C-alpha positions in Angstrom: -1.8 -34.6 -3.8 -2.8 -37.6 -1.6 -6.5 -37.3 -2.7 -6.3 -36.4 -6.4 -2.7 -37.2 -7.3 0.3 -35.2 -8.4 -1.1 -34.3 -11.9 -4.2 -32.7 -10.6 -2.3 -30.9 -7.8 0.2 -29.4 -10.2 -2.6 -28.4 -12.6 -4.4 -26.8 -9.6 -1.3 -24.7 -8.7 -0.6 -23.7 -12.3 -4.2 -22.6 -12.9 -4.2 -20.7 -9.6 -1.0 -18.9 -10.6 -2.4 -18.1 -14.0 -5.6 -16.6 -12.6 -3.6 -14.6 -10.0 -1.3 -13.1 -12.7 -4.2 -12.5 -15.1 -6.2 -10.8 -12.3 -3.3 -8.6 -11.3 -2.6 -7.6 -14.9 -6.3 -6.8 -15.4 -6.4 -4.7 -12.2 -3.3 -2.8 -13.4 -4.6 -2.3 -17.0 -7.9 -1.0 -15.8 -6.2 1.2 -13.2 -8.3 -0.3 -10.4 -5.6 0.0 -7.8 -7.7 2.3 -5.6 -10.3 -0.5 -5.2 -7.8 -3.0 -3.9 -7.8 -3.5 -0.1 -5.2 -1.5 1.8 -3.5 -4.5 3.4 -2.9 -6.0 0.0 -1.3 -2.8 -1.4 1.0 -2.6 1.6 1.8 -6.3 1.8 5.2 -5.8 0.1 6.4 -3.5 2.8 7.8 -4.7 6.1 7.5 -2.4 9.1 10.4 -3.8 11.2 12.9 -1.2 12.4 15.7 -3.6 13.1 16.9 -5.9 10.4 18.9 -7.9 12.9 16.3 -10.3 14.4 17.0 -13.5 16.2 15.5 -16.7 14.9 12.9 -16.6 17.7 11.9 -13.0 16.8 11.6 -13.9 13.1 9.3 -16.8 13.9 7.2 -14.6 16.2 7.0 -11.9 13.6 6.0 -14.4 10.9 3.4 -15.9 13.1 1.9 -12.4 13.9 1.8 -11.5 10.2 0.2 -14.8 9.2 -2.4 -14.5 11.9 -3.1 -10.9 10.8 -3.5 -11.8 7.2 -5.6 -14.9 8.0 -8.0 -12.7 10.1 -8.4 -10.3 7.2 -9.1 -12.9 4.5 -11.0 -15.5 6.5 -14.5 -13.9 5.9 -13.8 -14.1 2.1 -12.7 -17.7 2.4 -15.9 -18.6 4.2 -18.0 -16.9 1.5 -16.1 -18.7 -1.2 -16.5 -22.1 0.5 -20.2 -21.3 1.1 -20.7 -20.5 -2.5 -18.8 -23.6 -3.6 -20.7 -25.9 -1.2 -24.1 -24.6 -2.3 -25.9 -27.4 -4.1 -27.2 -26.5 -7.5 
């Protein structure tokens, strides 16, 4: 927002959400679920045995999950940035 302003930032978020929903709908309509990465398909499930976690344990768990997800998607981020940075 500080670089492009609130209007551009809001448009960016809305367009990103529209693309995400359209992509998910397309994947579902074309029955392409087997081609989706395993960590994406299981992202909705949480593998914690105890629902009674302390605040410190919740923060630690969240940090571990964020790091795990980042490590899995980082190569794709690099490829996307590389493609976007390539001069035409």
